[in-house]
C-alpha positions in Angstrom: -34.9 29.6 -0.2 -32.4 29.5 -3.3 -33.8 31.3 -6.3 -33.7 29.8 -9.8 -31.1 32.4 -10.8 -28.6 31.3 -8.5 -29.0 27.8 -9.6 -28.5 28.7 -13.2 -25.4 30.7 -12.2 -23.9 27.6 -10.5 -24.4 25.3 -13.4 -21.9 26.9 -15.9 -19.3 27.2 -13.1 -19.6 23.6 -12.2 -19.4 22.3 -15.8 -15.9 23.8 -16.5 -14.6 22.4 -13.2 -15.8 18.8 -14.4 -14.2 19.4 -17.8 -10.9 20.4 -16.2 -10.8 17.5 -13.9 -11.6 15.1 -16.8 -8.9 16.7 -18.8 -6.3 16.2 -16.0 -7.2 12.7 -15.6 -6.9 12.0 -19.3 -3.4 13.8 -19.2 -2.4 11.6 -16.3 -3.2 8.5 -18.2 -1.5 9.8 -21.3 1.8 10.6 -19.3 1.5 7.0 -17.8 1.1 5.5 -21.2 3.9 7.6 -22.7 6.3 6.3 -19.8 5.5 3.0 -20.6 6.2 3.4 -24.2 9.6 5.1 -23.3 10.6 2.3 -20.9 9.4 -0.4 -23.4 11.5 1.3 -26.1 14.7 1.6 -23.8 14.7 -2.0 -23.2 14.1 -3.0 -26.6 17.2 -0.8 -27.6 19.6 -2.2 -24.9 18.6 -5.8 -25.1 18.0 -7.7 -28.4 16.0 -10.5 -26.4 13.5 -7.9 -25.1 11.2 -7.1 -27.9 9.9 -10.7 -29.2 6.6 -12.4 -29.0 8.0 -14.9 -26.3 9.1 -12.1 -23.9 6.2 -9.7 -24.5 3.8 -12.6 -23.8 5.9 -13.3 -20.6 5.6 -9.6 -19.5 1.6 -9.7 -19.9 1.7 -13.2 -18.1 3.7 -11.6 -15.2 1.2 -8.6 -15.1 -1.8 -10.8 -14.2 -1.1 -11.1 -10.4 0.0 -7.6 -9.8 -2.8 -6.3 -12.1 -5.5 -8.3 -10.4 -4.4 -7.0 -6.8 -4.0 -3.5 -8.3 -7.5 -3.5 -9.7 -9.1 -4.1 -6.3 -6.8 -1.9 -4.6 -7.7 1.0 -6.9 -11.3 1.0 -5.5 -9.9 1.2 -1.9 -7.4 4.0 -2.6 -9.9 6.0 -4.4 -12.1 6.1 -1.2 -8.9 7.5 0.6 -8.0 4.0 2.3 -5.2 1.7 1.8 -4.9 -2.4 1.9 -1.7 -3.8 3.0 -3.3 -7.3 3.3 -3.6 -8.0 -0.3 -0.3 -9.8 -0.7 -0.4 -12.3 2.2 -4.0 -12.5 1.7 -3.4 -13.7 -1.8 -1.1 -16.4 -0.4 -3.7 -17.5 2.0 -6.3 -17.7 -0.7 -4.0 -19.9 -2.7 -3.6 -22.1 0.3 -7.4 -22.2 0.7 -7.6 -23.5 -2.9 -5.1 -26.0 -2.3 -6.8 -27.2 0.9 -10.2 -27.5 -0.8 -9.1 -29.0 -4.0 -6.2 -31.1 -3.0 -6.9 -31.9 0.6 -10.8 -32.0 0.7 -11.2 -33.3 -2.9 -13.8 -30.9 -3.8 -14.5 -30.6 -7.5 -12.4 -27.7 -9.3 -15.2 -25.3 -9.9 -16.1 -25.2 -6.1 -12.5 -25.1 -5.0 -11.8 -22.0 -7.1 -15.1 -20.4 -5.9 -14.1 -21.0 -2.4 -10.8 -19.5 -2.8 -12.3 -16.3 -4.4 -14.9 -16.1 -1.6 -12.4 -16.5 1.1 -10.7 -13.5 -0.4 -14.1 -11.6 -0.2 -14.3 -12.8 3.6 -10.9 -11.1 4.3 -12.0 -7.9 2.5 -15.3 -8.0 4.5 -13.3 -8.3 7.7 -11.1 -5.3 6.7 -14.2 -3.4 5.8 -15.8 -4.1 9.2 -12.7 -3.1 11.1 -12.3 0.2 9.1 -16.1 1.3 8.9 -17.7 -0.1 12.1 -14.7 -0.3 14.5 -13.3 3.0 13.2 -9.7 1.6 12.9 -7.5 3.5 10.4 -7.2 1.5 7.3 -3.3 1.3 7.7 -3.5 -0.3 11.0 -6.6 -2.6 10.2 -4.9 -4.0 7.1 -1.6 -4.4 8.6 -3.1 -6.6 11.3 -4.9 -8.6 8.6 -1.5 -8.9 6.7 0.1 -10.6 9.8 -3.0 -12.6 10.4 -3.2 -14.0 6.9 0.6 -14.7 6.8 0.3 -16.7 9.9 -2.8 -18.6 8.8 -1.4 -19.5 5.5 1.6 -21.3 7.2 -0.9 -22.9 9.7 -3.3 -24.3 7.3 -0.4 -25.6 5.0 1.6 -26.9 7.9 4.4 -24.6 6.3 4.7 -26.7 3.3 3.6 -26.2 -0.4 0.4 -27.8 -1.5 1.0 -29.2 -5.2 -1.7 -29.4 -7.9 -0.1 -32.3 -9.7 -3.1 -34.4 -9.8 -5.4 -31.5 -10.9 -3.8 -30.2 -14.3 -7.1 -28.6 -15.0 -6.4 -26.1 -12.2 -2.9 -25.3 -13.7 -4.5 -24.7 -17.2 -6.8 -22.0 -15.6 -3.4 -20.0 -15.8 -1.0 -21.5 -18.0 -3.3 -23.1 -20.5 -4.3 -21.5 -23.9 -8.0 -21.0 -25.3 -6.4 -19.8 -28.5 -5.0 -22.8 -30.4 -1.2 -22.4 -31.4 -0.9 -19.0 -30.1 0.7 -19.9 -26.8 -1.3 -17.3 -25.1 -1.9 -17.9 -21.5 -5.4 -18.0 -20.1 -4.4 -15.8 -17.3 -3.9 -12.9 -19.5 -7.4 -13.2 -20.9 -8.7 -13.3 -17.4 -7.0 -10.3 -16.5 -8.3 -8.5 -19.4 -11.9 -9.6 -18.8 -11.9 -8.7 -15.0 -10.2 -5.2 -15.9 -13.0 -4.5 -18.3 -15.5 -5.6 -15.5 -13.8 -3.5 -13.0 -13.9 -0.3 -15.3 -17.7 -0.9 -15.7 -18.2 -1.0 -12.0 -16.1 2.1 -11.4 -17.5 4.2 -14.2 -21.1 3.0 -14.9 -22.4 1.8 -11.5 -23.6 3.4 -8.1 -20.8 1.5 -6.5 -18.3 3.5 -8.7 -20.1 6.8 -8.1 -20.1 6.2 -4.3 -16.3 5.3 -4.4 -15.4 8.5 -6.0 -17.7 10.6 -3.7 -16.5 8.9 -0.5 -12.8 9.7 -1.5 -13.7 13.2 -2.5 -15.5 14.1 0.6 -16.7 11.4 3.0 -18.4 13.8 5.3 -20.5 15.6 2.7 -21.3 11.9 1.3 -22.7 10.9 4.6 -24.5 14.0 5.0 -26.3 13.7 1.6 -28.0 10.5 3.0 -25.6 7.8 1.7 -24.6 5.1 4.2 -20.9 5.4 3.9 -20.0 2.7 6.5 -22.1 0.1 4.3 -20.4 1.1 1.1 -17.0 1.0 2.4 -17.6 -2.5 3.6 -18.7 -3.4 0.2 -15.8 -1.8 -1.4 -13.1 -3.6 0.9 -15.1 -6.9 0.2 -14.9 -6.3 -3.6 -11.1 -5.7 -3.2 -10.9 -9.0 -1.4 -12.6 -10.9 -4.2 -9.8 -9.6 -6.5 -7.4 -10.7 -3.9 -8.9 -14.1 -3.9 -8.7 -14.5 -7.7 -5.1 -13.4 -7.8 -4.4 -16.3 -5.3 -6.0 -18.6 -7.6 -4.0 -17.4 -10.5 -0.6 -17.4 -8.9 -1.2 -21.0 -7.4 -2.3 -22.2 -10.8 0.7 -20.6 -12.5 3.2 -22.1 -10.0 1.3 -25.4 -10.0 1.5 -25.1 -6.1 0.1 -23.0 -3.3 3.2 -21.5 -1.6 2.2 -20.3 1.9 5.4 -18.1 2.2 4.7 -16.0 -0.9 2.8 -12.8 -1.0 5.0 -10.4 0.9 6.0 -7.4 -1.2 3.1 -8.0 -3.7 1.0 -5.3 -1.8 3.7 -2.6 -2.5 4.1 -3.4 -6.2 0.2 -3.3 -6.5 0.0 0.0 -4.7 2.8 1.4 -6.8 0.9 0.4 -9.9 -2.2 2.0 -8.7 -0.4 5.3 -7.9 1.8 5.2 -11.1 -1.5 4.8 -13.1 -2.7 8.3 -11.7 -4.8 7.4 -8.7 -4.5 9.7 -5.9 -3.5 8.5 -2.4 -5.5 11.4 -1.1 -8.6 9.7 -2.6 -11.3 10.8 -5.0 -9.4 10.3 -8.3 -8.2 7.4 -10.1 -9.0 4.9 -13.1 -8.9 1.3 -13.9 -7.2 2.0 -17.4 -4.4 4.0 -15.5 -4.1 1.1 -13.1 -3.5 -1.4 -15.9 -0.9 0.9 -17.4 0.9 1.1 -14.0 0.8 -2.6 -13.5 2.4 -3.0 -17.0 5.1 -0.5 -16.3 6.1 -2.6 -13.2 6.3 -5.6 -15.2 8.2 -4.2 -18.0 10.6 -2.7 -15.4 10.9 -6.1 -13.5 11.4 -8.0 -16.9 13.8 -5.7 -18.5 16.2 -5.3 -15.6 16.2 -9.3 -15.2 17.1 -9.4 -19.0 19.9 -7.1 -18.2 21.0 -9.3 -15.5 20.8 -6.4 -13.0 21.1 -7.9 -9.5 17.8 -8.4 -7.6 18.9 -6.0 -4.8 19.5 -3.4 -7.4 16.1 -4.0 -9.0 14.6 -3.4 -5.5 16.5 -0.1 -5.4 15.2 1.0 -8.7 11.6 -0.1 -8.0 11.7 1.8 -4.7 12.8 4.9 -6.5 10.1 4.5 -9.1 7.5 4.2 -6.3 9.1 7.5 -4.5 8.7 9.3 -7.9 5.1 8.1 -8.4 4.0 9.2 -5.0 6.0 12.7 -5.5 4.2 13.0 -8.8 0.8 12.4 -7.0 1.6 15.0 -4.2 2.5 17.5 -7.1 -0.7 16.9 -8.8 -2.5 17.5 -5.6 -0.7 20.8 -5.0 -1.4 21.9 -8.5 -5.1 21.3 -8.2 -5.4 23.5 -5.2 
């Protein structure tokens, strides 16, 4: 039987550990934000067309899809998992929205809701494969990536589905609620969803269990928490973000393109890691993920303005991902 004296001695030891962990997380967010400022300042200096209202708005607009995918992926990676299906899953959800709204003629709200819920179904299947069948997340979501890619082509008959007759759908992304500001609705949607994601991760039982599973899954299970059920919920939540991203990208393009999506998962994962979320699980933040997504968008936009060939843009982005993963490994070694 543990004596009260031992308990009192443990509390002062635990408190400094929590403080140090919080300070490290804040430092990681600060370094990510400082990197964003440096990159933004560099492109502003080398290109006179970079720092203006129109281009800054375009950067924010291009952040929406990567940001939405990255928000959902943050929850999954904090648990120590991975989701490679978000890119093609997004394309499939875009096709579903086209099938429901254009082909089936459903009202706009029902079509949008159906596409988002279909993303949740993709996440649910991923969660069941990982939690119930015990498949490694990499394999389970890799298989789903291929399934989603094929289904998007089958359901669309390998042709884009256009929303020309439903301008309200396009306005979900490109329209502006702020008169005269020319500020896309999609950016406002990303901001609202990011706040909701932050509340979920930091202020709810879901968030606490997400961190707990990633920190020590076995100990979490031994404490009486149904780890399988919560991992299914977390993957389903990530799928809902994927569905919303599918709606946003198809609304932005004015069409559901079944062949899009490949490569988005890598950029989303890169944004999460750049923002300070550990691939080993147990650490991460929504603020950091948003900063990471902005860094990816600023890099893409700046390199395009500088007329850097696409192949070299891929090389540079790949190097950034390598640096982010190396930094994550260095942080992990430093915390041991």
